[in-house]
N, CA, C and O of each residue as an XYZ file, in Angstrom:
888
protein
N       0.794    -24.403     -0.607
C       1.935    -24.550     -0.020
C       3.216    -23.673     -0.696
O       4.180    -23.213     -0.085
N       2.909    -23.578     -2.257
C       3.681    -22.629     -3.032
C       3.370    -21.324     -2.771
O       4.264    -20.531     -3.068
N       2.276    -20.820     -2.259
C       1.903    -19.478     -2.073
C       2.662    -19.237     -0.724
O       3.464    -18.305     -0.784
N       2.589    -19.797      0.319
C       3.119    -19.558      1.770
C       4.518    -19.638      1.516
O       5.166    -19.076      2.400
N       5.389    -20.281      0.368
C       6.757    -20.469      0.505
C       7.218    -19.038     -0.166
O       8.127    -18.342      0.287
N       6.451    -18.732     -1.291
C       6.849    -17.446     -1.732
C       6.858    -16.145     -0.861
O       7.642    -15.205     -0.990
N       5.770    -16.268      0.117
C       5.396    -15.284      1.278
C       6.783    -15.325      2.040
O       7.443    -14.308      2.254
N       7.156    -16.583      2.426
C       8.435    -16.507      3.241
C       9.567    -16.209      2.626
O      10.504    -15.854      3.340
N       9.770    -16.282      1.094
C      11.007    -15.955      0.559
C      10.980    -14.048      0.570
O      11.910    -13.243      0.616
N       9.530    -13.858      0.507
C       9.531    -12.187      0.342
C       9.719    -11.621      1.484
O      10.001    -10.423      1.534
N       9.569    -12.541      2.834
C       9.983    -11.732      4.250
C      11.392    -11.778      4.400
O      12.064    -10.833      4.815
N      11.934    -13.134      3.983
C      13.426    -13.140      4.286
C      14.280    -12.083      3.323
O      15.350    -11.590      3.678
N      13.724    -11.853      2.225
C      14.298    -10.822      1.430
C      14.235     -9.534      2.005
O      15.272     -8.871      1.981
N      13.098     -8.990      2.581
C      12.857     -7.895      3.039
C      13.383     -7.466      4.259
O      13.641     -6.304      4.571
N      13.567     -8.748      5.112
C      14.319     -8.634      6.514
C      15.999     -8.325      6.031
O      16.743     -7.882      6.906
N      16.384     -8.491      5.081
C      17.595     -8.461      4.490
C      17.719     -7.127      4.546
O      18.311     -6.492      5.418
N      17.059     -6.636      3.446
C      17.406     -5.136      2.929
C      16.743     -4.017      3.767
O      17.148     -2.860      3.659
N      15.712     -4.350      4.614
C      15.331     -3.418      5.521
C      15.879     -3.462      6.951
O      15.609     -4.333      7.778
N      16.775     -2.292      7.155
C      17.106     -2.308      8.415
C      16.361     -2.484      9.747
O      16.756     -3.187     10.678
N      15.030     -1.626      9.716
C      14.203     -1.694     11.053
C      13.813     -3.067     11.090
O      13.973     -3.546     12.212
N      13.295     -3.971     10.128
C      13.134     -5.274     10.301
C      14.082     -6.190     10.710
O      13.808     -7.057     11.539
N      15.230     -6.073     10.178
C      16.354     -6.978     10.413
C      16.700     -6.732     11.840
O      16.768     -7.724     12.565
N      16.959     -5.404     12.416
C      17.428     -5.037     13.659
C      16.592     -5.732     14.646
O      17.053     -6.338     15.613
N      15.237     -5.612     14.340
C      14.222     -5.883     15.117
C      14.444     -7.441     15.285
O      14.433     -7.846     16.448
N      14.636     -8.332     14.320
C      14.432     -9.607     14.496
C      15.778    -10.299     15.028
O      15.819    -11.438     15.492
N      16.971     -9.356     14.874
C      18.391     -9.894     15.359
C      18.512     -9.494     16.819
O      18.954    -10.269     17.667
N      18.043     -8.069     17.127
C      18.316     -7.844     18.606
C      17.182     -7.969     19.426
O      17.344     -7.991     20.646
N      15.765     -8.074     18.812
C      15.143     -8.538     19.943
C      14.547     -7.095     20.477
O      13.836     -7.154     21.480
N      14.751     -5.989     19.967
C      14.406     -4.938     20.568
C      13.002     -4.777     21.052
O      12.211     -5.698     20.846
N      12.660     -3.822     21.602
C      11.172     -3.201     21.972
C      10.302     -3.243     20.789
O      10.696     -2.675     19.770
N       9.283     -3.783     20.796
C       8.399     -3.636     19.536
C       8.495     -1.930     19.082
O       8.396     -1.022     19.908
N       8.673     -1.756     17.844
C       8.443     -0.368     17.294
C       7.246      0.059     17.177
O       6.893      0.407     16.050
N       6.405      0.142     18.160
C       4.950      0.520     18.091
C       4.454      1.322     19.413
O       5.065      1.076     20.453
N       3.646      2.039     19.442
C       3.291      2.695     20.555
C       2.050      2.095     21.221
O       2.185      1.794     22.407
N       0.483      1.804     20.460
C      -0.461      1.382     21.192
C      -0.379     -0.072     21.226
O      -1.106     -0.599     22.068
N       0.271     -0.775     20.572
C       0.736     -2.354     20.672
C       1.375     -2.669     22.284
O       1.408     -3.823     22.711
N       1.749     -1.783     22.903
C       2.188     -1.867     24.195
C       1.248     -2.370     25.098
O       1.454     -3.311     25.865
N       0.057     -1.633     24.982
C      -1.043     -1.808     25.826
C      -2.349     -2.727     24.997
O      -3.314     -3.164     25.625
N      -2.209     -2.879     23.799
C      -3.375     -3.417     23.222
C      -2.814     -4.495     22.162
O      -1.961     -4.170     21.335
N      -3.278     -5.633     22.228
C      -2.641     -6.933     21.360
C      -3.746     -6.694     20.036
O      -3.174     -6.251     19.040
N      -4.765     -6.848     19.925
C      -5.741     -6.885     18.996
C      -6.539     -5.729     18.862
O      -6.630     -5.017     19.861
N      -7.239     -5.335     17.659
C      -8.148     -4.287     17.462
C      -9.339     -4.578     18.494
O      -9.791     -3.587     19.069
N      -9.829     -5.671     18.756
C     -10.984     -5.871     19.681
C     -10.675     -5.533     21.341
O     -11.519     -5.506     22.237
N      -9.395     -5.317     21.447
C      -9.115     -4.894     22.854
C      -8.952     -3.297     22.763
O      -8.796     -2.795     23.877
N      -8.952     -2.538     21.878
C      -8.656     -1.182     21.515
C      -9.928     -0.595     21.386
O     -10.569     -0.886     20.376
N     -10.519      0.333     22.377
C     -11.833      1.018     22.466
C     -11.889      1.791     21.443
O     -10.761      2.246     21.253
N     -12.742      2.232     20.566
C     -12.744      3.067     19.290
C     -12.747      4.348     20.050
O     -12.214      5.335     19.543
N     -13.376      4.420     21.372
C     -13.250      5.980     22.071
C     -11.752      6.548     22.746
O     -11.545      7.668     23.214
N     -10.813      5.423     22.638
C      -9.528      5.584     22.960
C      -8.720      5.726     21.823
O      -7.573      6.098     22.073
N      -8.989      5.538     20.664
C      -8.165      5.619     19.536
C      -7.925      6.920     18.926
O      -8.874      7.696     19.040
N      -7.014      7.312     18.374
C      -6.638      8.414     17.586
C      -7.219      8.527     16.404
O      -7.391      7.406     15.927
N      -7.686      9.571     15.557
C      -8.833      9.545     14.513
C      -8.293      8.710     13.366
O      -9.003      8.060     12.599
N      -6.830      8.799     13.317
C      -6.017      7.920     12.176
C      -6.494      6.428     12.397
O      -6.204      5.630     11.505
N      -7.059      6.061     13.282
C      -7.156      4.510     13.726
C      -8.731      4.104     13.945
O      -9.208      3.098     14.470
N      -9.375      5.262     13.347
C     -10.934      4.900     13.326
C     -11.148      4.816     11.779
O     -10.740      5.631     10.952
N     -11.898      3.627     11.534
C     -12.446      3.180     10.425
C     -13.396      4.176      9.887
O     -14.265      4.677     10.601
N     -13.204      4.547      8.319
C     -14.017      5.414      7.562
C     -14.952      4.755      6.779
O     -14.528      3.740      6.227
N     -16.195      5.079      6.566
C     -17.096      4.453      5.622
C     -16.606      5.228      4.399
O     -16.930      6.414      4.328
N     -15.715      4.588      3.240
C     -15.540      5.424      2.092
C     -16.366      4.737      1.124
O     -16.621      3.533      1.168
N     -16.824      5.652      0.138
C     -17.574      5.674     -1.214
C     -16.269      5.272     -2.074
O     -15.673      6.236     -2.555
N     -15.733      3.987     -2.340
C     -14.639      3.910     -3.421
C     -14.988      4.156     -4.608
O     -16.175      4.058     -4.917
N     -13.982      4.544     -5.570
C     -13.987      4.959     -6.970
C     -14.774      3.532     -7.700
O     -14.461      2.379     -7.404
N     -15.713      3.857     -8.576
C     -16.512      2.803     -9.404
C     -15.353      1.852     -9.971
O     -14.301      2.256    -10.466
N     -15.705      0.625     -9.822
C     -14.921     -0.093    -10.502
C     -13.519     -0.504     -9.604
O     -12.609     -1.164    -10.108
N     -13.500     -0.109     -8.488
C     -12.296     -0.415     -7.784
C     -12.288     -1.769     -7.226
O     -11.373     -2.591     -7.272
N     -13.589     -1.890     -6.625
C     -13.823     -3.312     -5.577
C     -15.000     -4.187     -6.667
O     -15.714     -3.625     -7.498
N     -14.965     -5.444     -6.436
C     -15.798     -6.345     -6.935
C     -17.302     -6.012     -6.610
O     -17.367     -5.435     -5.525
N     -18.174     -6.139     -7.029
C     -19.631     -6.021     -6.676
C     -20.004     -6.923     -5.504
O     -20.920     -6.589     -4.752
N     -19.133     -8.378     -5.273
C     -19.223     -9.113     -4.173
C     -18.512     -8.565     -2.858
O     -18.834     -8.937     -1.729
N     -17.582     -7.706     -3.109
C     -16.964     -7.235     -1.818
C     -17.728     -5.986     -1.191
O     -17.468     -4.826     -1.510
N     -18.671     -6.342     -0.289
C     -19.732     -5.577      0.194
C     -19.305     -5.323      1.732
O     -19.727     -4.328      2.320
N     -18.564     -6.135      2.283
C     -18.315     -6.048      3.650
C     -16.915     -5.337      3.846
O     -16.150     -5.225      2.887
N     -16.604     -4.877      5.053
C     -15.030     -4.473      5.149
C     -14.094     -5.658      5.146
O     -12.976     -5.631      4.632
N     -14.628     -6.698      5.756
C     -13.664     -8.051      5.354
C     -13.246     -8.416      4.194
O     -12.108     -8.635      3.778
N     -14.546     -8.476      3.565
C     -14.294     -8.622      1.773
C     -13.380     -7.583      1.133
O     -12.422     -7.875      0.416
N     -13.717     -6.478      1.419
C     -12.838     -5.223      0.875
C     -11.361     -5.387      1.251
O     -10.487     -5.230      0.400
N     -11.078     -5.702      2.525
C      -9.609     -5.935      3.238
C      -9.147     -6.942      2.508
O      -7.999     -6.753      2.106
N      -9.829     -8.336      2.075
C      -9.374     -9.226      1.374
C      -8.959     -8.870      0.177
O      -7.762     -8.988     -0.083
N      -9.856     -8.367     -0.780
C      -9.452     -8.052     -1.851
C      -8.312     -6.984     -1.800
O      -7.205     -7.298     -2.235
N      -8.463     -6.126     -1.448
C      -7.339     -5.083     -1.176
C      -5.961     -5.696     -0.868
O      -4.907     -5.328     -1.385
N      -6.090     -6.585     -0.044
C      -4.640     -7.084      0.465
C      -4.313     -7.883     -0.616
O      -3.090     -7.834     -0.745
N      -4.934     -8.766     -1.657
C      -4.575     -9.455     -2.754
C      -4.070     -8.389     -3.710
O      -3.056     -8.700     -4.336
N      -4.538     -7.305     -3.917
C      -4.184     -6.332     -4.962
C      -2.641     -5.600     -4.450
O      -1.756     -5.245     -5.228
N      -2.606     -5.508     -3.197
C      -1.383     -4.972     -2.594
C      -0.131     -6.015     -2.911
O       0.926     -5.761     -3.488
N      -0.603     -7.309     -2.333
C       0.456     -8.268     -2.503
C       1.155     -8.393     -4.051
O       2.339     -8.386     -4.388
N      -0.096     -8.510     -4.843
C       0.432     -8.658     -6.272
C       1.202     -7.736     -6.972
O       2.059     -8.072     -7.789
N       0.852     -6.253     -6.601
C       1.738     -5.155     -7.387
C       2.963     -5.044     -6.090
O       4.078     -4.976     -6.606
N       3.003     -5.021     -5.034
C       4.156     -4.661     -4.197
C       5.151     -5.506     -3.934
O       6.330     -5.153     -3.896
N       4.677     -6.887     -3.700
C       5.600     -8.197     -3.586
C       5.615     -8.807     -4.705
O       6.668     -8.688     -5.330
N       4.577     -9.599     -5.311
C       4.723    -10.277     -6.490
C       5.404     -9.618     -7.670
O       6.346    -10.051     -8.334
N       4.784     -8.562     -7.789
C       5.154     -7.622     -9.096
C       6.042     -6.630     -8.841
O       6.100     -5.671     -9.610
N       6.870     -6.714     -7.719
C       7.690     -5.654     -7.580
C       8.896     -5.445     -8.561
O       9.505     -4.377     -8.618
N       9.190     -6.506     -9.305
C      10.211     -6.089    -10.285
C       9.722     -5.301    -11.552
O      10.468     -4.927    -12.456
N       8.264     -5.087    -11.488
C       7.826     -4.290    -12.977
C       7.121     -2.842    -12.191
O       6.207     -2.220    -12.732
N       7.625     -2.499    -11.041
C       7.173     -1.104    -10.318
C       7.602     -0.012    -11.231
O       6.849      0.891    -11.593
N       8.885     -0.137    -11.598
C       9.509      1.238    -12.431
C       8.803      1.020    -13.821
O       8.393      2.037    -14.381
N       8.631     -0.090    -14.386
C       7.898     -0.234    -15.672
C       6.669      0.352    -15.824
O       6.460      1.026    -16.833
N       5.729      0.193    -14.901
C       4.278      0.511    -14.720
C       4.205      1.438    -13.403
O       3.720      0.959    -12.378
N       4.603      2.537    -13.420
C       4.651      3.171    -12.346
C       3.174      3.746    -12.087
O       2.865      3.959    -10.914
N       2.296      3.998    -13.042
C       0.966      4.446    -13.429
C       0.087      3.384    -12.498
O      -0.723      3.832    -11.687
N       0.255      2.200    -12.629
C      -0.334      1.186    -11.927
C       0.055      1.100    -10.440
O      -0.744      0.885     -9.528
N       1.439      1.304    -10.302
C       1.924      1.351     -8.751
C       1.109      2.577     -8.040
O       0.512      2.382     -6.981
N       1.117      3.737     -8.628
C       0.458      4.662     -7.903
C      -1.096      4.436     -7.868
O      -1.549      4.616     -6.737
N      -2.142      4.047     -8.926
C      -2.998      3.773     -8.658
C      -3.388      2.631     -7.620
O      -4.354      2.835     -6.884
N      -2.689      1.455     -7.532
C      -2.604      0.619     -6.463
C      -2.225      0.872     -5.182
O      -2.302      0.074     -4.248
N      -1.714      2.264     -5.135
C      -1.407      2.683     -3.487
C      -3.012      2.953     -2.862
O      -3.259      2.827     -1.663
N      -3.870      3.279     -3.714
C      -5.417      3.539     -3.227
C      -5.810      2.180     -2.351
O      -6.379      2.156     -1.259
N      -5.337      1.041     -3.157
C      -5.603     -0.424     -2.297
C      -4.956     -0.535     -1.102
O      -5.419     -1.214     -0.185
N      -3.646      0.233     -1.001
C      -3.012      0.203      0.187
C      -3.976      0.782      1.313
O      -4.238      0.188      2.359
N      -4.437      1.962      0.964
C      -4.985      3.080      1.713
C      -6.272      2.102      2.197
O      -6.550      2.116      3.396
N      -7.004      1.315      1.353
C      -8.470      0.580      1.500
C      -7.974     -0.368      2.581
O      -8.622     -0.488      3.621
N      -6.852     -1.045      2.375
C      -6.518     -2.275      3.195
C      -6.144     -1.862      4.665
O      -6.455     -2.610      5.591
N      -5.497     -0.712      4.884
C      -5.648     -0.286      5.995
C      -6.854      0.219      6.756
O      -7.008      0.026      7.962
N      -7.702      0.878      5.983
C      -8.989      1.501      6.477
C      -9.753      0.277      6.859
O     -10.351      0.362      7.932
N      -9.839     -0.658      6.307
C     -10.815     -1.853      6.542
C     -10.276     -2.737      7.481
O     -11.033     -3.465      8.123
N      -8.629     -2.778      7.703
C      -8.470     -3.610      8.875
C      -8.803     -3.165      9.984
O      -8.727     -3.933     10.943
N      -9.266     -1.805     10.185
C      -9.633     -1.026     11.228
C     -10.870     -1.692     11.733
O     -11.099     -1.485     12.924
N     -11.540     -2.286     11.224
C     -12.945     -2.894     11.447
C     -12.617     -4.334     11.913
O     -13.441     -4.905     12.627
N     -11.523     -4.931     11.575
C     -10.946     -6.574     11.666
C     -10.870     -6.662     13.112
O      -9.865     -6.100     13.548
N     -11.604     -7.182     13.981
C     -11.365     -7.389     15.527
C     -10.117     -8.076     15.723
O      -9.393     -7.798     16.679
N      -9.819     -8.956     14.876
C      -8.752     -9.827     15.029
C      -7.098     -9.449     14.857
O      -6.097    -10.052     15.243
N      -7.265     -8.200     14.117
C      -5.929     -7.777     13.419
C      -5.115     -7.279     14.657
O      -5.593     -6.625     15.585
N      -3.894     -7.658     14.542
C      -2.902     -7.292     15.475
C      -2.561     -5.712     15.279
O      -2.149     -5.193     14.242
N      -2.836     -5.054     16.553
C      -2.373     -3.506     16.663
C      -1.187     -3.329     16.303
O      -1.072     -2.269     15.688
N      -0.051     -4.009     16.432
C       1.242     -4.026     16.078
C       1.341     -3.984     14.399
O       2.068     -3.212     13.775
N       0.464     -4.969     13.824
C       0.610     -4.777     12.109
C      -0.122     -3.371     11.626
O       0.173     -2.679     10.652
N      -1.197     -3.155     12.635
C      -2.122     -2.172     12.150
C      -1.228     -0.675     11.934
O      -1.354      0.066     10.959
N      -0.256     -0.439     13.168
C       0.606      0.556     13.139
C       1.839      0.432     12.271
O       2.554      1.402     12.021
N       2.016     -0.526     11.917
C       3.088     -0.918     11.179
C       2.347     -0.437      9.532
O       2.953      0.417      8.886
N       1.484     -0.837      9.148
C       0.936     -0.853      7.962
C       0.575      0.906      8.024
O       0.442      1.487      6.947
N       0.468      1.484      8.987
C      -0.102      3.142      8.926
C       1.358      3.575      8.412
O       1.486      4.129      7.320
N       2.508      3.283      9.288
C       3.761      3.828      8.730
C       4.136      3.552      7.068
O       4.806      4.356      6.420
N       3.695      2.533      6.612
C       3.764      2.438      5.166
C       3.043      3.266      4.348
O       3.483      3.720      3.292
N       1.659      3.538      4.913
C       0.540      4.277      4.110
C       1.154      5.812      4.140
O       1.046      6.506      3.129
N       1.862      6.369      5.437
C       2.196      7.567      5.407
C       3.635      7.624      4.468
O       3.985      8.747      4.106
N       4.391      6.574      4.106
C       5.517      6.772      3.318
C       5.273      6.921      1.886
O       6.004      7.446      1.047
N       3.870      6.250      1.707
C       3.054      5.954      0.160
C       2.515      7.572     -0.113
O       2.483      7.990     -1.270
N       2.203      8.225      0.743
C       1.515      9.509      0.832
C       2.460     10.430      0.255
O       2.112     11.323     -0.517
N       3.526     10.252      0.578
C       4.541     11.153      0.363
C       4.821     11.284     -1.117
O       5.153     12.387     -1.550
N       4.704     10.159     -1.992
C       4.944     10.149     -3.297
C       3.944     11.441     -3.872
O       4.286     12.060     -4.880
N       2.808     11.746     -3.204
C       1.734     12.818     -3.909
C       1.797     13.925     -2.866
O       0.910     14.776     -2.931
N       2.590     14.020     -2.047
C       2.484     15.052     -0.959
C       0.963     15.033     -0.271
O       0.218     16.004     -0.137
N       0.773     13.979      0.032
C      -0.721     13.749      0.848
C      -0.409     14.082      2.315
O       0.703     13.732      2.708
N      -1.006     14.541      2.952
C      -0.865     14.883      4.505
C      -1.184     13.883      5.210
O      -2.267     13.337      4.997
N      -0.326     13.412      6.205
C      -0.654     12.135      6.848
C      -1.747     12.328      7.719
O      -2.337     11.401      8.273
N      -2.030     13.556      7.850
C      -3.635     13.585      8.717
C      -4.733     13.626      7.674
O      -5.815     13.620      8.262
N      -4.889     13.666      6.326
C      -5.595     13.553      5.556
C      -6.623     12.247      5.626
O      -6.117     11.197      6.022
N      -7.758     12.240      5.338
C      -8.867     11.215      5.532
C      -8.178     10.075      4.419
O      -7.499     10.362      3.433
N      -8.500      8.939      4.807
C      -8.345      7.868      3.921
C      -9.165      7.989      2.553
O      -8.738      7.458      1.528
N     -10.220      8.627      2.580
C     -11.099      8.515      1.370
C     -10.616      9.730      0.411
O     -10.998      9.694     -0.759
N      -9.752     10.863      0.863
C      -9.073     11.781     -0.016
C      -7.974     11.297     -0.271
O      -7.608     11.896     -1.283
N      -6.952     10.342      0.109
C      -5.891      9.861     -0.363
C      -6.272      8.747     -1.397
O      -5.705      8.669     -2.486
N      -7.337      7.827     -0.969
C      -7.813      6.902     -2.032
C      -8.216      7.552     -3.580
O      -7.981      7.041     -4.675
N      -8.870      8.792     -3.298
C      -9.470      9.323     -4.602
C      -8.331      9.869     -5.549
O      -8.304      9.927     -6.779
N      -7.165     10.347     -4.368
C      -6.023     11.141     -5.513
C      -5.306     10.206     -5.926
O      -4.874     10.287     -7.075
N      -4.969      9.024     -5.082
C      -4.096      7.853     -5.655
C      -4.908      7.359     -7.129
O      -4.397      7.209     -8.239
N      -6.026      7.210     -6.811
C      -6.821      6.384     -8.078
C      -6.880      7.285     -9.278
O      -6.551      6.820    -10.370
N      -7.291      8.598     -9.166
C      -7.379      9.674    -10.139
C      -6.006      9.963    -10.992
O      -5.867     10.090    -12.209
N      -4.996     10.025     -9.886
C      -3.405     10.216    -10.475
C      -3.141      8.896    -11.251
O      -2.498      8.964    -12.298
N      -3.502      7.950    -10.896
C      -3.121      6.663    -11.488
C      -3.823      6.724    -12.983
O      -3.223      6.718    -14.058
N      -5.032      6.777    -12.804
C      -5.673      6.705    -14.297
C      -5.085      8.089    -15.107
O      -4.494      7.706    -16.117
N      -5.070      8.958    -15.036
C      -4.024      9.870    -15.507
C      -2.786      9.664    -15.984
O      -2.377      9.820    -17.134
N      -2.243      9.318    -15.065
C      -0.644      8.536    -15.709
C      -1.192      7.287    -16.776
O      -0.718      7.131    -17.902
N      -2.052      6.615    -16.313
C      -1.976      5.546    -17.355
C      -2.643      6.057    -18.848
O      -2.513      5.393    -19.876
N      -3.182      7.011    -18.797
C      -3.749      7.505    -20.085
C      -2.270      8.017    -20.758
O      -1.929      7.706    -21.900
N      -1.575      8.735    -19.976
C      -0.177      9.268    -20.696
C       0.665      8.184    -21.111
O       1.489      8.229    -22.024
N       0.387      7.157    -20.337
C       1.357      5.749    -20.781
C       1.144      5.409    -22.069
O       1.993      5.429    -22.960
N      -0.120      5.061    -22.180
C      -0.824      4.674    -23.301
C      -0.604      5.333    -24.627
O      -0.253      4.775    -25.667
N      -0.873      6.658    -24.432
C      -0.502      7.519    -25.434
C       0.791      7.516    -26.064
O       0.958      7.394    -27.278
N       2.013      7.699    -24.914
C       3.238      7.552    -25.320
C       3.489      6.254    -26.046
O       4.285      6.233    -26.985
N       2.777      5.050    -25.613
C       3.340      3.846    -26.108
C       2.813      3.624    -27.289
O       3.336      2.709    -27.926
N       1.501      4.460    -28.017
C       1.158      4.426    -29.215
C       1.971      5.516    -29.950
O       1.994      5.279    -31.158
N       2.578      6.521    -29.643
C       3.153      7.483    -30.222
C       4.824      6.715    -30.566
O       5.264      6.848    -31.707
N       5.371      6.210    -29.880
C       6.744      5.263    -30.034
C       6.374      4.267    -31.131
O       7.109      4.109    -32.106
N       5.085      3.510    -30.950
C       5.078      2.576    -31.891
C       4.886      3.064    -33.492
O       5.073      2.270    -34.414
N       4.473      4.525    -33.722
C       3.989      5.206    -34.977
C       5.304      5.963    -35.158
O       5.522      6.532    -36.228
N       6.085      5.990    -34.275
C       7.354      6.878    -34.446
C       7.064      8.530    -34.861
O       7.616      9.223    -35.717
N       5.951      8.864    -33.879
C       5.688     10.093    -34.268
C       5.901     11.146    -33.051
O       5.841     10.829    -31.863
N       6.132     12.312    -33.490
C       6.470     13.277    -32.091
C       5.681     13.587    -31.304
O       4.641     14.135    -31.668
N       5.931     13.337    -30.046
C       5.052     13.479    -29.063
C       4.519     14.891    -28.931
O       5.289     15.852    -28.936
N       3.184     15.026    -28.809
C       2.282     16.479    -28.710
C       2.772     17.212    -27.323
O       3.424     16.607    -26.473
N       2.384     18.576    -27.197
C       2.403     19.351    -26.057
C       1.987     18.451    -24.855
O       2.714     18.236    -23.885
N       0.844     17.995    -25.016
C      -0.019     17.638    -23.823
C       0.680     16.367    -23.160
O       0.914     16.245    -21.958
N       0.969     15.445    -24.158
C       1.867     14.433    -23.670
C       3.268     14.666    -22.968
O       3.598     14.085    -21.934
N       3.979     15.494    -23.581
C       5.210     15.994    -23.155
C       4.947     16.770    -21.525
O       5.697     16.749    -20.550
N       3.845     17.309    -21.657
C       3.733     17.931    -20.052
C       3.396     16.966    -19.054
O       3.771     17.161    -17.898
N       2.552     15.667    -19.440
C       2.466     14.789    -18.682
C       3.464     13.943    -18.284
O       3.589     13.525    -17.133
N       4.274     13.647    -19.329
C       5.667     13.095    -19.096
C       6.667     13.874    -18.196
O       7.554     13.352    -17.520
N       6.412     15.113    -18.282
C       7.307     16.161    -17.551
C       6.876     15.732    -15.928
O       7.650     15.389    -15.034
N       5.419     15.868    -15.864
C       4.972     15.543    -14.365
C       5.473     14.391    -13.890
O       6.055     14.524    -12.813
N       5.435     13.122    -14.408
C       5.746     11.993    -14.078
C       7.432     11.938    -14.046
O       7.940     11.062    -13.346
N       8.099     12.642    -14.617
C       9.622     12.895    -14.402
C       9.759     13.459    -12.906
O      10.433     12.943    -12.014
N       9.146     14.378    -12.833
C       9.456     15.247    -11.607
C       9.129     14.336    -10.217
O       9.745     14.510     -9.165
N       8.042     13.324    -10.396
C       7.649     12.398     -9.506
C       8.471     11.408     -9.303
O       8.176     10.615     -8.409
N       9.707     11.204    -10.078
C      10.566      9.813    -10.199
C      11.185      9.538     -8.906
O      11.318      8.368     -8.546
N      11.582     10.524     -8.165
C      12.438     10.541     -6.906
C      11.550      9.994     -6.000
O      11.762      8.953     -5.378
N      10.317     10.845     -5.893
C       9.211     10.452     -4.827
C       8.598      9.334     -5.074
O       8.036      8.913     -4.062
N       8.457      8.627     -6.051
C       7.852      7.363     -6.512
C       8.781      6.468     -6.084
O       8.334      5.515     -5.445
N      10.146      6.527     -6.293
C      10.985      5.567     -5.976
C      10.924      5.249     -4.573
O      10.670      4.143     -4.095
N      11.201      6.408     -3.901
C      10.838      6.349     -2.427
C       9.689      5.408     -1.737
O       9.774      4.468     -0.947
N       8.536      6.078     -2.388
C       7.364      5.206     -2.070
C       7.527      3.964     -2.403
O       7.073      3.198     -1.554
N       8.140      3.308     -3.580
C       8.329      2.258     -3.692
C       8.892      1.358     -2.840
O       8.333      0.333     -2.448
N      10.249      1.807     -2.475
C      10.843      1.117     -1.441
C      10.043      1.187     -0.052
O      10.357      0.286      0.725
N       9.263      1.905      0.316
C       8.497      1.951      1.511
C       7.323      1.179      1.365
O       6.723      0.733      2.343
N       6.883      0.954     -0.064
C       5.727      0.189     -0.062
C       5.817     -1.287      0.000
O       4.908     -1.977      0.461
N       6.948     -1.773     -0.479
C       7.421     -3.182     -0.196
C       7.708     -3.395      1.047
O       7.323     -4.430      1.589
N       8.414     -2.483      1.700
C       8.506     -2.962      3.361
C       7.228     -2.966      4.095
O       7.080     -3.672      5.093
N       6.192     -2.113      3.580
C       5.133     -2.114      4.337
C       4.143     -3.117      4.072
O       3.296     -3.519      4.870
N       4.351     -3.562      2.661
C       3.687     -4.935      2.045
C       3.987     -6.015      2.757
O       3.114     -6.840      3.028
N       5.334     -6.164      3.178
C       6.090     -7.372      3.658
C       5.345     -7.620      5.005
O       4.973     -8.759      5.290
N       5.106     -6.465      5.912
C       4.234     -6.641      7.241
C       2.965     -7.514      6.790
O       2.702     -8.476      7.511
N       2.321     -7.327      5.905
C       1.045     -8.238      5.717
C       1.528     -9.404      5.692
O       1.038    -10.257      6.432
N       2.660     -9.735      4.790
C       3.147    -11.247      4.392
C       3.229    -11.825      5.483
O       2.611    -12.872      5.674
N       4.194    -11.131      6.651
C       4.553    -11.599      7.694
C       3.464    -12.027      8.743
O       3.571    -12.912      9.592
N       2.536    -11.315      8.532
C       1.366    -11.566      9.598
C       0.499    -12.927      9.054
O      -0.012    -13.704      9.861
N       0.402    -13.113      7.598
C       0.028    -14.318      7.006
C       0.815    -15.351      7.782
O       0.299    -16.204      8.505
N       1.976    -15.214      7.589
C       2.942    -16.452      7.824
C       2.562    -16.880      9.095
O       2.158    -18.023      9.313
N       2.707    -15.740     10.208
C       2.363    -16.147     11.703
C       1.233    -17.041     11.710
O       1.250    -18.140     12.263
N       0.056    -16.462     10.966
C      -1.222    -16.982     11.338
C      -1.218    -18.538     10.491
O      -2.175    -19.283     10.706
N      -0.310    -18.914      9.698
C      -0.292    -20.246      9.195
C       0.625    -21.028     10.362
O       0.248    -22.087     10.863
N       1.579    -20.523     10.640
C       2.419    -21.232     11.642
C       1.691    -21.438     13.195
O       1.950    -22.452     13.843
N       0.942    -20.591     13.622
C       0.367    -20.640     15.000
C      -0.595    -21.658     14.935
O      -1.257    -21.946     15.933
């Protein structure tokens, strides 16, 4: 119950700060999606009628990204969803402090979306909402909306690891009160240049993650 209570609070908070969500709730406008007007769940939507962006990709994920027990799309979806919730909802207050982890965990959001495409019970409306969140996150690294999920996963994961190394080295340098070497300064500059794009991605990531939280609430109440 404590878990669902937190999800409800998250949804209420997001509904307050996110205009698209709040207006949809207040004005009961037409659903902000295209394909959900025709199909309710993924099982109702034939793969032959889907655009490429809505077709599941068999991705070889980076080593260590998933547990050895996550061998099916459903299990990967569950694990990725947990990572997304932990980083962008539960841990939203630490996104600025640990930007390297935020970038890395955007790979899990890509995985969540990709693996959900194989979930026959998933709502098409939810999938379309997650796709919008995915595209907003991609903006942080200038990844094309048309790029394959595998490409985005690798870029997010690799960039996150690179930034983590820079973060660790900077942390050690600060403790020892030594001058930052040119290599670290260069990486710090890269991180600085990404700051505005990361901030935008952070906001959209929290909004997109809330869609997943809302879906869980609806499942619990139905």
